[in-house]
C-alpha positions as CSV (number, residue, x, y, z in Angstrom):
1,M,-21.3,18.2,26.8
2,N,-20.6,20.8,24.0
3,S,-17.2,20.9,22.5
4,T,-16.1,18.6,19.7
5,F,-13.0,17.2,22.0
6,E,-16.1,15.8,24.7
7,R,-18.4,14.7,21.7
8,A,-15.5,12.6,20.8
9,I,-14.8,10.5,24.0
10,A,-18.3,9.7,24.5
11,A,-18.6,8.2,21.1
12,F,-15.4,6.5,21.8
13,E,-15.9,2.8,22.8
14,P,-13.2,0.1,22.7
15,A,-13.6,-3.6,22.1
16,H,-11.2,-4.8,24.8
17,W,-10.4,-3.7,28.2
18,P,-8.8,-2.6,30.0
19,L,-7.8,0.4,27.4
20,A,-3.8,1.3,27.0
21,V,-3.3,5.0,26.1
22,G,0.0,6.2,24.5
23,F,1.4,8.9,26.9
24,S,3.9,11.6,25.7
25,G,3.4,14.1,28.1
26,G,2.4,15.9,25.6
27,A,-0.9,18.2,25.1
28,D,-3.2,15.8,23.2
29,S,-2.4,12.6,24.9
30,T,-2.2,14.2,28.1
31,A,-6.3,15.0,27.2
32,L,-6.7,11.8,25.9
33,L,-5.5,9.9,29.3
34,A,-7.0,12.5,31.6
35,A,-10.5,12.2,29.6
36,C,-10.9,8.2,29.4
37,V,-9.9,8.0,33.2
38,L,-12.6,10.1,34.3
39,R,-14.9,7.9,31.7
40,W,-13.4,4.7,32.8
41,P,-11.6,4.6,36.2
42,G,-9.6,1.6,36.7
43,Q,-9.7,0.3,33.4
44,V,-7.2,2.9,32.0
45,V,-3.2,2.3,31.4
46,A,-0.8,4.7,30.7
47,F,1.8,3.8,27.7
48,H,4.6,6.1,27.2
49,V,8.1,5.2,25.1
50,H,11.2,6.7,26.0
51,H,12.6,6.8,22.4
52,G,16.2,8.3,24.0
53,L,16.6,10.6,20.9
54,Q,17.2,13.9,22.9
55,A,18.4,15.0,25.8
56,A,14.7,16.1,27.7
57,A,13.5,12.5,27.2
58,D,14.4,11.9,31.2
59,G,12.9,15.1,31.9
60,F,9.4,13.9,29.9
61,E,9.2,10.7,31.5
62,Q,9.4,11.9,34.8
63,H,6.8,14.4,34.2
64,C,5.0,11.3,32.9
65,H,5.1,10.0,35.9
66,A,4.1,12.9,38.2
67,I,1.0,13.0,36.0
68,C,-0.1,9.5,36.3
69,E,0.3,9.6,40.0
70,R,-1.7,12.9,40.1
71,L,-4.4,11.0,37.8
72,G,-3.9,7.6,40.0
73,V,-3.3,5.8,36.5
74,P,-0.8,2.9,36.2
75,L,2.1,3.6,34.1
76,V,4.3,1.0,31.5
77,V,7.4,2.4,30.3
78,H,9.6,1.2,27.7
79,R,12.7,2.8,25.9
80,V,13.4,2.1,22.7
81,D,16.5,2.7,20.5
82,A,14.8,4.9,17.6
83,R,17.8,5.9,15.9
84,H,17.3,6.2,12.2
85,A,19.4,3.8,9.5
86,S,21.3,6.2,7.0
87,G,18.9,7.4,4.5
88,E,16.1,6.5,6.5
89,S,13.2,8.8,7.6
90,P,13.9,10.1,11.9
91,E,10.1,10.1,11.8
92,D,9.1,6.6,10.1
93,A,12.0,5.0,12.7
94,A,10.8,6.9,15.4
95,R,7.3,5.4,14.5
96,R,8.2,2.6,13.9
97,A,9.6,1.8,17.6
98,R,7.2,3.1,19.2
99,Y,4.3,1.1,17.9
100,A,6.8,-1.9,18.5
101,A,7.0,-0.9,22.3
102,F,3.0,-0.8,22.4
103,A,3.3,-4.4,21.6
104,E,5.9,-5.5,23.9
105,M,4.8,-3.4,26.8
106,A,1.3,-4.7,25.9
107,R,2.4,-8.3,26.7
108,A,4.8,-7.6,28.9
109,D,2.0,-5.9,32.0
110,G,1.5,-9.0,34.0
111,A,-0.5,-7.1,36.6
112,R,-3.2,-7.0,34.3
113,A,-5.7,-8.5,32.0
114,A,-3.8,-8.6,28.5
115,I,-4.4,-5.3,26.7
116,R,-5.6,-5.5,22.9
117,S,-6.5,-1.7,22.7
118,V,-4.3,1.1,22.4
119,A,-5.8,4.7,22.0
120,L,-3.7,7.7,20.6
121,G,-4.2,11.0,20.6
122,H,-3.8,12.3,16.7
123,H,-6.2,15.0,16.0
124,A,-7.9,16.6,13.2
125,D,-5.0,19.0,12.5
126,D,-2.3,15.9,12.4
127,Q,-4.6,14.3,9.8
128,V,-4.2,17.3,7.6
129,E,-0.5,17.0,8.3
130,T,-0.3,13.4,7.4
131,L,-2.8,14.2,4.1
132,L,-0.7,17.4,2.8
133,L,2.7,14.9,3.4
134,A,1.1,12.2,1.5
135,L,0.3,14.6,-1.5
136,S,3.9,16.7,-1.0
137,R,5.0,13.0,-1.9
138,G,2.9,12.0,-4.6
139,A,1.3,9.2,-2.6
140,G,-1.3,7.1,-4.0
141,L,-4.4,6.1,-2.3
142,P,-2.7,4.5,1.1
143,G,-1.1,7.8,1.9
144,L,-4.4,9.7,0.8
145,A,-6.4,7.7,3.2
146,A,-4.2,9.4,6.1
147,M,-4.7,7.8,9.3
148,P,-7.4,5.4,10.0
149,A,-9.6,5.9,13.5
150,L,-9.0,2.1,14.1
151,A,-6.3,0.0,12.5
152,Q,-4.7,-3.6,13.7
153,R,-0.9,-3.2,14.2
154,N,1.4,-6.0,15.8
155,G,-1.9,-7.8,17.3
156,L,-3.4,-4.3,19.1
157,D,-6.1,-2.3,18.0
158,I,-4.9,0.8,17.5
159,Y,-7.6,3.5,18.4
160,R,-7.8,7.1,17.2
161,P,-11.1,9.0,18.9
162,L,-9.5,12.5,18.1
163,L,-9.3,13.0,14.5
164,A,-12.4,14.7,14.2
165,V,-10.8,17.3,17.2
166,P,-8.9,20.3,16.6
167,G,-5.8,20.8,18.2
168,G,-6.6,24.0,19.9
169,E,-10.0,22.7,21.3
170,I,-7.8,20.1,23.2
171,R,-5.5,22.5,24.6
172,E,-8.5,24.6,25.9
173,W,-10.7,21.6,27.6
174,L,-6.8,20.8,29.6
175,A,-6.5,24.5,30.6
176,G,-9.8,24.3,31.9
177,R,-8.8,21.4,34.1
178,D,-5.2,22.8,35.2
179,L,-3.3,19.7,33.9
180,P,0.3,20.6,32.2
181,W,1.9,18.9,29.6
182,I,5.5,19.5,28.2
183,E,6.0,20.6,24.4
184,D,8.3,18.6,22.3
185,P,11.2,21.2,21.9
186,T,11.8,19.6,18.2
187,N,7.9,20.7,17.2
188,D,9.8,24.1,16.7
189,D,13.0,22.5,14.2
190,A,12.2,23.6,10.6
191,R,14.1,20.6,9.2
192,Y,11.1,18.2,9.4
193,T,8.3,19.1,6.8
194,R,5.9,18.1,9.4
195,N,6.7,21.1,11.4
196,R,7.1,23.6,8.6
197,I,3.2,22.3,7.6
198,R,2.2,22.7,10.9
199,S,3.8,26.5,11.2
200,V,3.3,27.8,7.9
201,L,0.5,26.2,5.7
202,L,-2.1,25.3,8.6
203,P,-2.6,28.9,9.4
204,A,-3.0,29.7,6.0
205,L,-5.1,27.4,5.1
206,E,-7.1,28.2,8.3
207,Q,-7.3,32.1,6.8
208,A,-8.1,31.0,3.2
209,F,-10.4,28.1,4.0
210,P,-12.1,28.1,7.7
211,Q,-13.6,25.0,7.4
212,F,-10.6,23.2,5.9
213,R,-10.4,20.3,8.9
214,A,-13.9,19.2,8.1
215,T,-13.3,19.5,3.8
216,F,-10.0,17.7,4.2
217,A,-11.6,14.7,6.5
218,R,-14.0,14.0,3.8
219,S,-11.8,13.7,1.1
220,V,-9.7,11.5,3.8
221,G,-13.0,9.1,4.1
222,H,-13.4,8.7,0.4
223,A,-9.8,7.5,-0.4
224,A,-10.2,5.2,2.7
225,Q,-13.4,3.8,1.1
226,A,-11.7,3.8,-2.3
227,Q,-8.7,2.2,-1.0
228,Q,-11.0,-0.5,0.3
229,L,-12.8,-1.3,-2.6
230,L,-9.1,-1.9,-4.2
231,S,-7.7,-4.3,-1.5
232,E,-11.2,-6.4,-1.8
233,L,-10.7,-6.5,-5.9
234,A,-6.6,-7.4,-5.1
235,A,-7.4,-10.1,-3.0
236,Q,-9.7,-11.6,-5.1
237,D,-7.2,-11.4,-8.2
238,L,-4.7,-12.4,-6.1
239,E,-7.1,-16.0,-5.7
240,G,-7.4,-15.5,-9.9
241,V,-3.4,-15.1,-10.4
242,G,-1.7,-17.4,-7.2
243,S,0.9,-16.5,-5.2
244,P,3.6,-16.5,-6.3
245,P,2.1,-15.2,-9.4
246,R,1.2,-16.5,-13.1
247,I,2.2,-14.5,-15.7
248,A,-0.6,-15.6,-18.5
249,I,-3.1,-15.0,-16.1
250,L,-1.9,-11.9,-14.9
251,Q,-1.7,-10.5,-18.5
252,A,-5.0,-11.2,-18.9
253,L,-6.1,-8.3,-16.1
254,S,-5.5,-4.5,-17.1
255,R,-2.8,-2.8,-16.6
256,A,-4.4,-1.3,-14.0
257,R,-5.7,-4.3,-12.2
258,Q,-1.9,-5.9,-12.7
259,A,-0.6,-2.8,-10.3
260,N,-3.2,-3.2,-7.7
261,V,-2.8,-6.8,-7.4
262,L,1.2,-6.8,-7.4
263,R,1.3,-4.6,-4.9
264,H,-1.1,-6.6,-2.7
265,W,1.2,-9.4,-3.4
266,L,4.2,-7.9,-2.6
267,A,2.3,-6.4,0.7
268,Q,0.6,-9.3,2.2
269,S,3.4,-12.2,1.3
270,H,6.9,-10.1,1.4
271,G,5.8,-7.0,3.5
272,C,7.5,-4.6,1.0
273,A,6.1,-1.8,-1.2
274,P,7.7,-1.2,-4.7
275,S,8.1,2.7,-5.8
276,A,6.1,3.9,-8.9
277,A,8.7,4.0,-11.1
278,Q,10.1,-0.1,-9.7
279,L,5.9,-0.9,-10.6
280,E,5.9,0.8,-13.5
281,Q,8.9,-1.3,-15.1
282,L,7.3,-4.5,-13.8
283,L,4.6,-4.1,-15.4
284,D,6.3,-3.3,-18.8
285,Q,8.3,-6.3,-18.4
286,V,4.9,-8.5,-17.7
287,R,3.4,-7.2,-21.0
288,A,6.5,-7.6,-22.7
289,C,6.6,-11.2,-21.8
290,T,5.4,-13.2,-24.6
291,T,8.1,-15.7,-25.3
292,R,9.7,-18.3,-23.2
293,G,12.9,-16.7,-23.5
294,H,12.2,-13.4,-21.8
295,R,14.3,-12.8,-18.7
296,I,12.9,-10.5,-15.9
297,H,15.0,-9.6,-13.3
298,L,14.0,-5.8,-11.4
299,K,15.0,-4.6,-8.1
300,V,11.6,-3.7,-6.1
301,A,11.8,-2.7,-3.0
302,T,14.5,-4.4,-1.0
303,G,15.2,-7.4,-3.2
304,F,14.4,-8.3,-6.4
305,V,11.7,-9.8,-9.2
306,E,12.1,-12.3,-11.2
307,R,10.4,-14.5,-13.8
308,K,11.1,-18.7,-13.2
309,G,9.2,-20.6,-15.1
310,D,5.9,-18.9,-15.9
311,L,5.7,-17.5,-12.5
312,L,6.9,-14.3,-11.0
313,H,8.9,-14.7,-7.7
314,W,10.3,-12.2,-5.3
315,Y,13.8,-12.6,-3.4
316,N,15.2,-10.8,-0.4
317,A,18.9,-11.0,-1.9
318,P,20.1,-11.9,-5.8
319,P,19.1,-15.3,-6.4
320,S,22.1,-17.7,-7.5
321,P,23.0,-17.6,-11.2
322,K,22.5,-21.0,-11.9
323,T,18.7,-20.3,-11.2
324,S,16.9,-21.5,-13.8
325,L,14.5,-19.4,-16.1
């Protein structure tokens, strides 16, 4: 057992069985599915999401059926409408649809025990791309922490056991086992930022910093650890300021802690995130709120933050003009 890929599979141990593998038919998910079946025969099922975004989608599904039949793995297929709304990222829309589909398949797979564990084939190159995307957008620590090896989403444990494995090594492992895979034609579409990073930046990084995958992974780990500490602090501060937050208690905190707890409040209580500019405006208003008549009415995410008495409230739509402040 010499390869990074084989060591990663050996170290992977889901907490709950059976295990579902997100299976697109591409090289990464094919290798992950095959390796998991070899290690845990009879305890693995494949989840395939038919996005319906390109003409080749039906062919992808047929390929997945053929591979699963060869491996002796049950295949569950879920069709989604992953078209993005105006102003929405196509990649984000497809990602949300995919995770929702995993949850649906986990609940609908009545022939087996309830599925709580899903493994995905994201690897070291994907992690670097995610980090570079976050940097290009000026992301904070949540973005710089990139993809976690384990996360909970829609009631499922989402595992990414290959985050330390270079993409090229995965293909080498597959080639040695004569397992075919499909190439998504959109991977060559330069309109997508991630594809440009893959084709231009990763080769340049390979030449300039041969160990960049490992060093970037350490930075991601540091960011994730720091974000965990901030999340724990925010939870403690939210207990103090309350939900909805009490303005006077907020003002007793430093500006950095105010920002941290307000982000946490909006995410935990309302499932939304302010932009950097919106949060700065809100912090300015909290600081200026020293009189009973001071009015706060700010657009934040898809709704509004308003002052009501000595509290801050978030509304998904503008409240009635009759609201007493």
